[in-house]
LOLO-293655 format. One record per atom (N, C-alpha, C): x, y, z; residue in one letter. Coordinates in steps of 0.1 Angstrom, whole numbers, padded with zeros to 4 digits, always signed. Layout:
// LOLO-293655
XYZa...
//
This chain:
// LOLO-293655
+0597-0723-0017m+0589-0711-0023m+0577-0716-0030m+0566-0708-0029f+0554-0711-0036f+0555-0708-0051f+0547-0715-0059a+0547-0712-0073a+0533-0711-0078a+0530-0700-0086l+0517-0699-0092l+0517-0706-0105l+0510-0717-0106l+0511-0725-0118l+0502-0720-0129l+0506-0721-0141r+0498-0717-0152r+0485-0724-0152r+0474-0716-0154g+0461-0722-0155g+0454-0721-0141g+0461-0717-0130e+0454-0716-0117e+0445-0704-0118e+0435-0704-0108e+0426-0693-0108e+0433-0680-0103e+0428-0669-0108m+0434-0656-0104m+0430-0653-0089m+0440-0651-0081t+0437-0648-0067t+0444-0635-0063t+0438-0629-0052a+0443-0616-0048a+0449-0618-0034a+0458-0608-0031e+0464-0608-0018e+0464-0594-0013e+0460-0592+0000i+0459-0579+0006i+0472-0577+0014i+0479-0566+0012i+0491-0563+0019i+0490-0549+0025i+0489-0548+0038c+0487-0536+0045c+0501-0532+0052c+0504-0519+0048v+0518-0514+0052v+0516-0504+0063v+0523-0506+0074g+0523-0496+0085g+0527-0502+0098g+0537-0496+0104t+0541-0501+0117t+0530-0499+0128t+0522-0489+0126e+0511-0486+0135e+0501-0498+0136e+0500-0505+0125l+0491-0517+0125l+0497-0528+0133l+0510-0530+0131l+0517-0540+0139l+0517-0538+0154l+0517-0525+0158l+0517-0522+0172l+0503-0522+0178l+0493-0523+0169g+0480-0523+0174g+0474-0509+0177g+0481-0499+0172d+0476-0485+0175d+0463-0482+0168d+0461-0488+0156i+0448-0486+0149i+0443-0499+0144i+0430-0500+0142l+0423-0512+0137l+0426-0513+0122l+0427-0525+0117n+0429-0527+0103n+0416-0528+0095n+0409-0516+0094l+0396-0516+0087l+0398-0518+0072l+0409-0515+0067n+0411-0516+0052n+0410-0531+0048n+0417-0540+0055a+0417-0554+0052a+0403-0559+0052a+0395-0556+0062q+0381-0561+0063q+0373-0556+0051q+0374-0543+0048f+0367-0537+0036f+0371-0544+0023f+0384-0545+0021l+0388-0551+0008l+0384-0566+0007l+0385-0573+0018a+0381-0587+0018a+0366-0589+0014a+0357-0580+0019q+0343-0580+0015q+0341-0576+0001q+0349-0567-0004q+0348-0562-0017q+0352-0573-0027q+0363-0579-0024l+0368-0590-0033l+0358-0601-0034l+0351-0604-0024a+0341-0615-0024a+0329-0610-0034a+0326-0597-0033q+0315-0593-0042q+0319-0593-0057q+0332-0592-0059l+0337-0593-0073l+0340-0608-0077l+0339-0617-0068g+0342-0631-0071g+0356-0634-0072g+0365-0625-0065i+0379-0627-0066i+0384-0634-0053i+0388-0647-0054p+0392-0653-0041p+0405-0647-0036p+0407-0647-0023h+0420-0643-0018h+0423-0652-0005h+0435-0656-0005y+0438-0666+0005y+0449-0661+0015y+0454-0649+0013y+0464-0644+0022y+0462-0629+0024y+0465-0625+0037q+0465-0611+0041q+0479-0609+0048q+0486-0599+0045t+0499-0596+0052t+0499-0582+0058t+0504-0581+0069v+0507-0568+0075v+0522-0566+0077v+0528-0556+0072v+0542-0554+0073v+0545-0540+0077v+0556-0538+0085g+0559-0525+0090g+0566-0516+0079g+0569-0504+0083d+0575-0494+0074d+0590-0497+0073d+0593-0508+0066n+0607-0512+0064n+0609-0517+0050n+0618-0511+0042q+0618-0515+0028q+0623-0529+0026q+0633-0534+0034i+0638-0548+0032i+0626-0558+0035i+0619-0556+0046r+0608-0565+0049r+0597-0564+0038r+0594-0552+0034l+0584-0550+0024l+0587-0557+0011l+0600-0556+0007k+0604-0564-0005k+0603-0579-0004k+0606-0584+0008h+0604-0598+0011h+0590-0602+0010h+0581-0594+0015v+0566-0596+0014v+0562-0597-0001v+0567-0588-0009i+0564-0587-0024i+0570-0600-0030i+0582-0604-0027e+0588-0616-0032e+0579-0629-0030e+0574-0630-0018v+0566-0641-0015v+0552-0640-0022v+0546-0628-0021a+0533-0626-0026a+0531-0629-0041a+0541-0625-0049i+0540-0626-0064i+0541-0641-0068i+0545-0650-0060q+0546-0664-0063q+0534-0671-0059q+0524-0665-0053r+0512-0672-0049r+0499-0665-0052r+0500-0652-0056s+0488-0644-0059s+0491-0636-0072s+0480-0633-0079s+0481-0626-0092s+0476-0612-0091s+0469-0608-0081v+0465-0594-0078v+0470-0590-0064v+0479-0580-0064l+0484-0576-0051l+0478-0562-0048l+0471-0561-0036i+0465-0549-0032i+0472-0543-0020i+0478-0532-0022f+0486-0525-0010f+0477-0514-0005f+0477-0512+0008t+0472-0500+0015t+0483-0495+0024t+0484-0482+0025g+0494-0476+0034g+0507-0474+0027g+0515-0465+0033g+0529-0462+0029g+0530-0453+0016g+0520-0445+0014l+0520-0436+0002l+0521-0421+0005l+0524-0418+0018g+0525-0404+0022g+0538-0398+0018g+0540-0385+0023p+0552-0377+0020p+0564-0379+0029p+0562-0387+0040t+0573-0388+0050t+0583-0399+0046t+0595-0399+0052p+0605-0409+0049p+0601-0423+0051p+0592-0426+0060d+0588-0439+0063d+0576-0444+0054d+0572-0436+0044d+0562-0440+0035d+0570-0446+0023d+0570-0460+0022l+0580-0467+0014l+0574-0476+0003l+0561-0477+0002t+0554-0487-0006t+0558-0485-0021t+0556-0473-0026t+0559-0471-0041t+0574-0473-0044t+0583-0468-0035e+0597-0469-0037e+0601-0484-0037e+0596-0491-0027a+0599-0506-0026a+0595-0513-0038a+0583-0510-0044l+0578-0517-0056l+0587-0515-0068l+0590-0502-0070a+0599-0498-0081a+0612-0505-0080a+0618-0505-0068s+0631-0511-0066s+0631-0526-0068s+0620-0532-0063f+0619-0547-0064f+0619-0551-0079f+0611-0544-0087f+0609-0548-0101f+0620-0541-0110f+0629-0533-0104g+0640-0527-0112g+0636-0517-0122g+0626-0508-0118v+0622-0498-0127v+0624-0484-0120v+0627-0474-0128p+0629-0460-0122p+0615-0454-0117p+0616-0445-0108l+0605-0437-0104l+0604-0424-0113l+0592-0421-0118v+0591-0410-0127v+0581-0400-0121v+0585-0387-0120e+0577-0377-0115e+0565-0374-0125e+0553-0373-0120q+0541-0370-0128q+0536-0356-0125q+0537-0348-0136a+0533-0334-0134a+0518-0332-0130a+0510-0341-0135e+0496-0340-0131e+0493-0342-0117e+0501-0351-0111i+0500-0354-0096i+0504-0341-0088i+0515-0335-0092l+0520-0323-0086l+0510-0312-0086l+0504-0311-0098e+0493-0300-0100e+0481-0303-0090e+0478-0316-0090d+0466-0319-0081d+0469-0316-0066d+0481-0320-0062i+0485-0318-0048i+0485-0303-0045i+0492-0295-0054a+0492-0280-0052a+0478-0274-0051a+0470-0279-0060f+0456-0274-0060f+0449-0277-0047f+0450-0289-0042k+0444-0293-0029k+0449-0285-0017k+0462-0282-0017y+0468-0274-0007y+0463-0259-0008y+0462-0254-0020a+0457-0241-0022a+0442-0239-0017a+0434-0250-0019q+0420-0250-0015q+0420-0249+0001q+0430-0254+0007r+0430-0253+0022r+0437-0241+0027r+0441-0233+0018g+0449-0221+0022g+0463-0223+0027g+0469-0234+0021r+0482-0238+0025r+0491-0239+0013r+0504-0239+0015e+0513-0241+0004e+0519-0255+0005e+0520-0261-0007m+0526-0275-0008m+0540-0275-0004m+0544-0284+0004t+0558-0285+0009t+0566-0294-0001t+0579-0293+0000l+0588-0300-0008l+0587-0315-0007l+0583-0319+0006s+0582-0334+0008s+0571-0340+0000s+0561-0332-0003n+0549-0337-0011n+0553-0341-0025n+0564-0336-0030r+0569-0340-0044r+0571-0355-0045r+0574-0361-0033k+0576-0376-0033k+0564-0383-0037k+0552-0378-0034q+0540-0384-0038q+0537-0384-0053q+0544-0376-0060a+0542-0375-0075a+0551-0385-0082a+0559-0393-0075l+0568-0403-0081l+0561-0416-0082l+0560-0422-0094i+0554-0435-0096i+0563-0443-0105i+0562-0457-0104p+0571-0465-0112p+0568-0463-0127p+0579-0463-0135e+0577-0461-0149e+0568-0472-0155e+0558-0468-0163g+0549-0478-0168g+0536-0479-0161g+0536-0474-0148a+0524-0475-0140a+0514-0464-0143a+0501-0467-0141a+0490-0457-0143a+0486-0452-0130a+0482-0439-0130i+0478-0432-0118i+0464-0437-0113i+0463-0441-0100l+0450-0444-0094l+0446-0431-0086l+0437-0423-0092p+0434-0410-0086p+0429-0410-0072p+0432-0400-0064n+0427-0399-0050n+0419-0386-0050n+0406-0386-0050p+0398-0374-0051p+0398-0366-0038p+0402-0373-0027e+0401-0366-0014e+0414-0362-0008e+0424-0371-0009g+0437-0368-0003g+0448-0364-0013g+0460-0363-0008t+0471-0359-0017t+0479-0371-0021t+0476-0383-0016a+0484-0395-0020a+0477-0403-0030a+0480-0403-0043p+0474-0411-0053p+0480-0425-0052p+0473-0435-0058g+0478-0448-0059g+0482-0451-0073g+0485-0464-0076i+0489-0468-0089i+0481-0481-0093i+0480-0483-0106i+0475-0495-0112i+0487-0499-0121i+0492-0511-0119w+0505-0514-0126w+0505-0529-0129w+0509-0533-0141q+0512-0547-0144q+0527-0548-0148q+0535-0550-0138p+0549-0550-0140p+0554-0562-0148p+0545-0573-0149r+0548-0584-0157r+0535-0591-0161r+0536-0600-0170a+0524-0607-0174a+0518-0615-0163a+0505-0614-0161g+0498-0622-0151g+0499-0616-0137g+0504-0604-0136l+0505-0598-0122l+0499-0584-0123l+0490-0581-0114t+0484-0567-0113t+0487-0562-0099t+0491-0549-0098i+0494-0543-0085i+0485-0530-0084i+0478-0529-0073l+0471-0517-0070l+0475-0512-0056l+0477-0499-0055t+0481-0493-0043t+0471-0482-0038t+0469-0481-0025f+0460-0472-0020f+0466-0466-0007f+0462-0454-0004p+0466-0448+0009p+0460-0456+0021p+0465-0454+0033g+0460-0461+0044g+0447-0455+0050g+0444-0442+0047v+0432-0436+0052v+0420-0443+0047v+0411-0449+0055p+0400-0457+0050p+0391-0450+0041p+0387-0438+0044t+0377-0431+0035t+0383-0428+0022t+0396-0425+0021e+0402-0422+0008e+0403-0435+0000e+0408-0446+0007m+0409-0459+0000m+0396-0464-0005m+0386-0463+0003q+0373-0469-0002q+0367-0461-0014q+0369-0448-0014r+0364-0441-0026r+0372-0444-0038r+0385-0445-0037m+0394-0448-0048m+0391-0463-0053m+0388-0472-0044w+0384-0485-0048w+0372-0485-0056w+0361-0479-0051q+0348-0479-0058q+0349-0472-0071q+0355-0460-0072e+0355-0452-0084e+0364-0456-0095e+0375-0462-0091t+0385-0465-0101t+0389-0480-0102t+0392-0486-0090a+0397-0500-0090a+0386-0510-0094a+0374-0508-0090v+0363-0518-0093v+0361-0517-0108v+0359-0506-0114p+0357-0506-0129p+0369-0512-0136p+0381-0509-0132y+0393-0515-0138y+0392-0530-0137y+0390-0536-0125l+0390-0550-0124l+0379-0557-0132l+0367-0550-0132k+0356-0556-0140k+0360-0556-0155k+0367-0546-0159n+0372-0545-0173n+0382-0556-0176n+0389-0561-0166q+0398-0571-0167q+0392-0585-0167q+0379-0585-0166g+0372-0598-0166g+0367-0603-0152g+0371-0596-0141f+0366-0600-0128f+0351-0595-0126f+0345-0600-0116g+0331-0595-0113g+0320-0602-0121g+0324-0612-0129k+0314-0620-0136k+0307-0630-0127k+0314-0633-0116e+0309-0642-0105e+0311-0634-0092e+0303-0638-0082i+0304-0633-0069i+0306-0644-0059i+0311-0641-0048i+0312-0650-0036i+0302-0645-0026i+0291-0652-0024y+0281-0647-0014y+0281-0656-0002y+0280-0650+0010s+0280-0658+0022s+0268-0655+0031s+0264-0666+0038r+0254-0664+0048r+0259-0670+0061r+0257-0663+0072t+0262-0668+0085t+0250-0673+0093t+0251-0685+0098l+0241-0691+0107l+0246-0690+0121l+0238-0687+0130r+0242-0684+0144r+0236-0694+0154r+0244-0699+0163f+0240-0709+0173f+0245-0705+0187f+0237-0708+0197w+0240-0706+0211w+0236-0718+0219w+0245-0722+0228g+0242-0733+0237g+0249-0746+0232g+0258-0746+0223i+0265-0757+0218i+0279-0753+0215i+0289-0762+0217s+0303-0758+0214s+0306-0760+0200s+0317-0753+0195e+0321-0754+0181e+0324-0768+0177e+0331-0775+0186s+0335-0789+0183s+0323-0798+0181s+0313-0796+0190a+0301-0805+0190a+0293-0802+0178a+0292-0789+0174l+0284-0786+0162l+0291-0790+0150l+0304-0789+0149a+0312-0793+0138a+0311-0808+0136a+0310-0816+0147e+0309-0830+0145e+0295-0834+0140e+0285-0826+0143k+0272-0829+0138k+0270-0826+0123k+0277-0816+0119v+0276-0812+0105v+0288-0816+0096v+0296-0825+0101a+0309-0829+0095a+0308-0832+0080a+0298-0839+0075p+0298-0842+0061p+0296-0830+0052p+0289-0820+0058l+0287-0807+0050l+0300-0798+0050l+0309-0801+0059l+0321-0793+0059l+0331-0796+0048l+0328-0807+0041q+0337-0812+0030q+0333-0807+0016q+0322-0799+0015q+0316-0795+0003q+0325-0784-0004q+0324-0783-0017s+0332-0773-0024s+0324-0761-0028s+0312-0762-0032n+0303-0751-0036n+0289-0754-0034n+0282-0749-0023p+0288-0740-0013p+0298-0747-0003p+0306-0738+0003t+0315-0743+0014t+0308-0740+0027t+0312-0748+0037v+0307-0746+0051v+0319-0745+0060v+0319-0735+0068a+0330-0734+0078a+0325-0729+0091a+0331-0734+0102s+0326-0731+0116s+0335-0721+0123s+0330-0712+0131y+0337-0703+0139y+0331-0701+0153y+0339-0698+0162a+0335-0696+0176a+0338-0681+0179a+0329-0674+0185n+0331-0660+0188n+0323-0656+0201n+0330-0653+0212l+0323-0648+0224l+0312-0657+0229l+0314-0670+0229g+0304-0680+0233g+0295-0684+0223g+0295-0678+0212e+0286-0681+0201e+0293-0690+0190e+0286-0698+0183v+0292-0706+0172v+0285-0702+0160v+0293-0699+0149q+0287-0695+0136q+0291-0705+0126q+0282-0708+0116l+0285-0715+0104l+0284-0706+0093l+0295-0704+0085r+0294-0696+0073r+0293-0704+0061r+0282-0702+0053v+0280-0709+0041v+0282-0700+0029v+0292-0703+0021s+0296-0694+0010s+0294-0701-0003s+0289-0694-0013a+0287-0700-0026a+0292-0690-0037a+0298-0696-0047r+0302-0688-0059r+0292-0690-0070r+0287-0679-0076a+0277-0679-0086a+0277-0667-0094a+0269-0666-0105e+0269-0654-0113e+0261-0643-0107e+0253-0645-0097s+0246-0635-0091s+0242-0639-0076s+0238-0629-0068q+0234-0632-0055q+0222-0641-0054q+0213-0639-0063a+0201-0648-0064a+0205-0662-0066a+0214-0664-0076a+0219-0678-0079a+0226-0684-0067a+0234-0676-0060a+0242-0681-0049a+0232-0685-0038a+0222-0677-0036e+0212-0680-0025e+0205-0693-0028e+0202-0696-0041q+0196-0709-0044q+0205-0720-0041q+0218-0718-0043l+0228-0729-0039l+0228-0731-0024l+0227-0720-0017i+0229-0720-0002i+0216-0725+0005i+0204-0723-0001a+0192-0726+0006a+0190-0740+0011a+0193-0750+0003p+0191-0764+0009p+0201-0767+0019p+0214-0762+0018i+0224-0764+0029i+0220-0757+0041i+0215-0745+0040e+0210-0737+0052e+0199-0745+0059e+0189-0750+0051a+0178-0757+0057a+0183-0769+0065a+0193-0777+0059t+0198-0788+0066t+0205-0785+0079t+0213-0774+0078l+0221-0770+0090l+0211-0765+0101l+0200-0758+0097q+0191-0754+0107q+0184-0766+0114q+0181-0776+0106r+0174-0788+0111r+0184-0795+0121r+0197-0796+0117i+0206-0803+0126i+0208-0795+0138i+0209-0782+0137g+0211-0773+0149g+0200-0773+0159g+0188-0775+0154g+0176-0775+0163g+0175-0762+0171g+0172-0764+0184l+0170-0752+0192l+0183-0744+0194l+0194-0750+0191d+0206-0742+0193d+0208-0732+0182d+0201-0733+0171y+0201-0723+0160y+0191-0712+0164y+0196-0699+0163y+0187-0688+0167y+0186-0678+0156y+0194-0678+0146g+0192-0667+0136g+0204-0668+0125g+0203-0658+0116r+0213-0657+0106r+0218-0643+0103r+0229-0642+0097d+0235-0629+0093d+0235-0619+0104d+0227-0608+0104q+0227-0598+0114q+0219-0600+0126q+0212-0612+0127d+0204-0615+0138d+0213-0616+0151d+0207-0613+0162t+0213-0614+0175t+0204-0621+0184t+0209-0626+0196l+0200-0632+0206l+0189-0622+0210l+0193-0609+0211v+0184-0599+0215v+0173-0597+0205v+0177-0596+0192s+0166-0594+0182s+0157-0607+0181s+0163-0619+0183a+0155-0631+0182a+0145-0631+0193a+0149-0627+0206v+0140-0627+0217v+0129-0616+0215v+0134-0604+0210g+0125-0593+0208g+0114-0597+0198g+0117-0604+0187q+0107-0608+0177q+0097-0618+0183q+0102-0627+0191l+0093-0636+0198l+0083-0630+0207l+0088-0620+0215l+0080-0613+0225l+0070-0604+0217l+0074-0598+0207l+0064-0590+0199l+0053-0598+0193l+0057-0610+0187a+0047-0619+0181a+0037-0624+0191a+0042-0625+0204a+0033-0630+0214a+0026-0619+0222a+0030-0606+0219g+0024-0595+0226g+0027-0595+0241g+0039-0599+0244e+0044-0600+0258e+0055-0591+0261e+0058-0589+0274t+0068-0580+0279t+0078-0586+0288t+0089-0579+0290l+0100-0584+0298l+0106-0573+0307l+0110-0577+0319s+0118-0569+0328s+0130-0577+0333s+0140-0571+0337v+0152-0578+0342v+0157-0573+0355v+0163-0583+0363a+0170-0579+0375a+0184-0585+0374a+0194-0576+0376e+0208-0580+0374e+0216-0577+0386e+0225-0586+0389s+0235-0584+0400s+0249-0584+0393s+0254-0595+0390c+0268-0596+0385c+0270-0589+0371c+0260-0588+0363t+0261-0582+0350t+0259-0567+0350t+0255-0562+0361g+0255-0547+0364g+0248-0539+0353g+0238-0544+0347g+0231-0536+0337g+0234-0540+0323g+0243-0549+0321g+0247-0554+0308g+0236-0560+0300g+0227-0567+0306l+0216-0573+0299l+0206-0563+0295l+0204-0553+0303g+0195-0542+0300g+0200-0534+0288g+0213-0532+0288q+0220-0524+0277q+0218-0532+0264q+0220-0545+0264m+0218-0553+0252m+0204-0551+0246m+0194-0552+0255l+0180-0551+0251l+0177-0537+0245l+0182-0527+0252t+0179-0513+0247t+0188-0509+0235t+0198-0516+0232d+0206-0513+0220d+0197-0515+0207d+0187-0523+0208v+0178-0526+0197v+0167-0515+0196v+0167-0508+0185a+0157-0498+0183a+0143-0504+0183a+0134-0498+0190g+0120-0503+0192g+0118-0513+0203g+0128-0515+0211s+0127-0525+0222s+0117-0521+0233s+0114-0508+0233s+0105-0503+0243s+0091-0509+0241s+0088-0515+0230r+0075-0522+0228r+0074-0535+0236r+0085-0540+0240y+0084-0553+0248y+0093-0553+0261y+0103-0543+0261f+0112-0543+0273f+0108-0531+0282f+0104-0533+0294f+0099-0523+0303f+0110-0516+0311f+0120-0524+0315g+0131-0518+0323g+0137-0529+0332g+0145-0525+0341g+0152-0534+0350g+0157-0528+0363g+0162-0536+0372v+0167-0532+0384v+0182-0538+0385v+0191-0529+0388i+0205-0534+0390i+0207-0535+0405i+0206-0548+0410a+0206-0551+0424a+0219-0556+0428a+0229-0548+0428y+0243-0552+0430y+0245-0555+0445y+0240-0547+0453d+0241-0549+0468d+0229-0557+0473d+0231-0565+0483n+0220-0573+0489n+0208-0565+0494n+0211-0553+0499q+0200-0544+0504q+0191-0540+0493q+0196-0538+0481v+0188-0535+0469v+0180-0547+0465v+0185-0559+0466k+0178-0571+0463k+0166-0572+0473k+0168-0568+0485i+0157-0569+0495i+0147-0558+0493i+0151-0546+0492s+0142-0535+0492s+0135-0533+0479s+0142-0536+0468q+0136-0533+0455q+0130-0545+0448q+0134-0557+0452l+0130-0569+0445l+0123-0579+0455l+0123-0576+0468g+0116-0585+0477g+0123-0598+0480g+0136-0598+0478v+0143-0610+0481v+0143-0612+0496v+0142-0624+0501n+0141-0628+0515n+0155-0627+0522n+0155-0619+0533q+0168-0618+0540q+0173-0631+0545q+0165-0640+0549s+0169-0652+0555s+0175-0661+0544s+0170-0660+0532d+0175-0668+0521d+0189-0663+0517d+0191-0650+0518l+0204-0644+0515l+0214-0649+0526l+0209-0649+0538d+0218-0653+0549d+0222-0668+0548d+0212-0676+0545q+0214-0691+0545q+0221-0696+0532q+0216-0691+0521l+0220-0696+0508l+0230-0687+0501l+0231-0675+0504g+0239-0665+0497g+0232-0659+0485g+0237-0648+0480a+0231-0641+0469a+0232-0650+0456a+0243-0658+0455v+0245-0666+0443v+0239-0680+0446v+0226-0681+0443s+0219-0693+0446s+0206-0694+0437s+0201-0706+0436h+0189-0709+0429h+0177-0700+0435h+0176-0701+0448k+0165-0694+0454k+0165-0679+0452k+0176-0673+0454v+0177-0658+0452v+0175-0654+0437v+0180-0662+0428a+0177-0659+0414a+0162-0660+0411a+0155-0670+0417q+0141-0671+0415q+0134-0659+0421q+0138-0655+0433e+0131-0643+0440e+0134-0630+0432e+0145-0629+0427m+0148-0617+0419m+0140-0616+0406m+0138-0627+0399a+0130-0628+0387a+0115-0625+0391a+0111-0631+0401t+0097-0629+0405t+0094-0615+0409t+0104-0609+0417g+0102-0596+0422g+0102-0585+0411g+0111-0586+0401v+0111-0576+0391v+0099-0577+0382v+0094-0590+0379r+0083-0591+0371r+0070-0585+0378r+0069-0588+0390s+0057-0583+0397s+0057-0568+0399s+0069-0562+0401r+0070-0548+0404r+0069-0540+0391r+0074-0545+0380l+0073-0538+0367l+0061-0542+0359l+0054-0552+0364l+0041-0556+0357l+0044-0561+0343l+0053-0570+0341t+0056-0576+0328t+0052-0591+0328t+0052-0596+0316t+0049-0610+0314t+0060-0619+0319t+0072-0615+0316w+0084-0622+0320w+0093-0614+0329w+0099-0621+0338g+0110-0615+0346g+0122-0624+0345g+0134-0618+0342l+0146-0625+0340l+0157-0620+0349l+0164-0628+0356s+0174-0624+0366s+0187-0631+0364s+0198-0624+0369i+0211-0629+0368i+0218-0626+0381i+0224-0636+0388t+0232-0634+0400t+0244-0644+0399t+0256-0639+0401g+0267-0648+0400g+0280-0642+0405g+0291-0648+0402i+0304-0644+0406i+0313-0642+0393i+0315-0630+0389a+0322-0627+0377a+0337-0626+0379a+0341-0625+0391g+0355-0625+0394g+0362-0611+0391g+0375-0610+0392p+0384-0621+0394p+0385-0626+0408p+0379-0619+0418d+0379-0623+0432d+0365-0627+0436d+0364-0632+0448g+0351-0635+0454g+0347-0649+0453g+0354-0658+0446g+0351-0672+0445g+0356-0680+0457g+0349-0691+0459t+0353-0701+0469t+0353-0715+0463t+0357-0725+0470d+0356-0738+0465d+0342-0742+0462d+0333-0738+0471a+0319-0742+0469a+0312-0733+0458a+0316-0721+0457k+0311-0712+0447k+0322-0705+0440k+0327-0711+0430p+0339-0705+0423p+0335-0694+0413p+0345-0686+0409v+0343-0676+0399v+0338-0683+0387v+0328-0677+0381g+0321-0682+0369g+0308-0689+0372g+0305-0691+0385l+0292-0697+0389l+0281-0686+0388l+0271-0689+0380v+0260-0679+0377v+0247-0687+0378v+0237-0680+0384y+0223-0685+0384y+0214-0675+0376y+0206-0681+0368i+0197-0673+0360i+0182-0677+0364i+0174-0667+0367g+0161-0670+0371g+0151-0665+0360g+0140-0672+0359l+0130-0669+0349l+0116-0670+0355l+0108-0660+0356a+0095-0660+0361a+0085-0655+0351a+0073-0661+0350w+0063-0657+0340w+0050-0655+0347w+0040-0650+0339s+0028-0645+0344s+0019-0655+0350s+0021-0668+0347n+0012-0678+0353n+0017-0682+0367n+0026-0675+0372g+0031-0677+0386g+0043-0687+0387g+0046-0693+0376e+0058-0702+0377e+0071-0695+0377e+0081-0701+0382v+0094-0696+0382v+0104-0707+0382v+0115-0705+0375e+0126-0715+0374e+0139-0708+0375e+0149-0716+0378s+0163-0711+0379s+0172-0722+0373s+0183-0717+0368f+0193-0726+0361f+0207-0722+0365f+0215-0732+0367e+0229-0730+0371e+0238-0731+0359e+0248-0721+0358y+0258-0721+0348y+0271-0720+0354y+0281-0727+0348r+0295-0726+0353r+0304-0722+0341r+0306-0709+0340f+0315-0704+0330f+0329-0705+0333f+0338-0706+0323n+0352-0708+0326n+0358-0695+0331n+0363-0696+0344q+0368-0684+0350q+0381-0679+0343q+0387-0688+0336a+0399-0683+0329a+0396-0673+0318a+0384-0673+0313r+0379-0664+0303r+0378-0649+0307r+0378-0647+0320g+0379-0633+0325g+0365-0628+0328g+0365-0617+0336r+0353-0611+0341r+0344-0606+0330r+0349-0599+0320a+0341-0593+0310a+0334-0604+0302a+0341-0614+0299l+0334-0625+0290l+0324-0633+0299l+0327-0635+0311i+0317-0642+0320i+0304-0634+0321i+0306-0621+0322r+0294-0612+0322r+0286-0612+0309r+0294-0612+0298h+0288-0612+0285h+0280-0626+0283h+0287-0637+0286e+0281-0650+0284e+0269-0652+0293e+0269-0646+0305s+0258-0647+0314s+0246-0640+0308s+0248-0628+0303a+0236-0620+0297a+0231-0627+0285a+0240-0633+0276c+0235-0640+0264c+0228-0653+0268c+0233-0660+0278s+0227-0672+0282s+0213-0669+0288s+0211-0658+0295a+0198-0654+0300a+0188-0652+0288a+0193-0645+0278l+0184-0643+0266l+0181-0656+0259l+0191-0665+0258d+0189-0678+0252d+0179-0686+0260d+0180-0685+0273l+0170-0693+0282l+0156-0688+0279l+0154-0675+0278l+0141-0670+0275l+0136-0674+0261l+0146-0673+0251r+0142-0677+0237r+0137-0691+0237r+0144-0700+0243r+0140-0714+0243r+0127-0716+0249r+0124-0709+0260k+0111-0710+0267k+0100-0705+0258k+0102-0694+0251l+0092-0689+0242l+0089-0699+0231l+0100-0705+0225l+0098-0714+0214l+0092-0727+0218l+0096-0732+0230n+0090-0745+0235n+0076-0744+0238n+0071-0732+0242r+0058-0730+0246r+0048-0731+0234r+0053-0727+0222v+0045-0727+0210v+0040-0740+0206v
//
């Protein structure tokens, strides 16, 4: 068993209750929201638990959590139905009776009357809270939460599972309460640095000495072909945290070199867009295996019409020939997935749409269509620009990652190729 030693820092644990979460029927948005909010209050949390609607298992979760965390935050299981067990399990675990609160009954009846409905008997269950607990009001729904200190050094807060209700209750009641308890004097502020074109292991090896720091901390993550370094600092304000982060960020950017493309909300698309805007240049795309995915990425960014003119989805070879001017003999001799065809596609779309840059993608996304010579995951990306030059590059993506990810990595790699070209030219 874990033991919370006297003098240790106060830590929080998020416990989400609901079999629907375990089955994957709904996304666990509450855990993400609460994690972000705890960081803003400077409250560290090291554990998140999801447990189904079962009182025995819920009590076991409580037993473990109280020995390693000092603030337990529950979401879900506060409704009127028999499988809403959070409040009942807490009272039973700590050996206190449930007490009906008249003010909760009045609030529920009033909300039902506002909707032109009559409160059912099952709703009386929501008015029961453990003896000694305070009500955590729910302005929107019928399920209030509780704020409870069942023993010294332990605080319990409960919220309904509906995200909009939980978030309002958190902001209006829980945050002021926690600040009054001494939390919120420091914050945990994070910055995310983004890299493309390098593996997580390779980047982690380059920055290894920085991964051992305590404040700020540096941690690496891989996500859909991208590598991220999260730099987190604890300080009395965001400005103070940013000062701690700044020299580490500069060092990481220097180590990352061209593999570094942005931070926080930046994307490869936004990075490319900013470079094109700064140069006053334009882009068009020709896509085969990505089927318009690259064009969608580009147009997802508001204002991209200032530099992105459009594209051609040339899935069939006849479209490559008629719309992009790809040579029939090259298709016959080399195949659509080849350096030459990628170059012709890029040149063709650039000249027809009258843009500075033409970017093309042709490949085998699978799951079928691969051969020994040209396996699934083989992709060629072409890049043509206004001085008449054209290049193409071969990529071999892991076919085990599946069709969707191969297409995604192909589109991102095309953007990264253009980004590097724009930067190297400066």
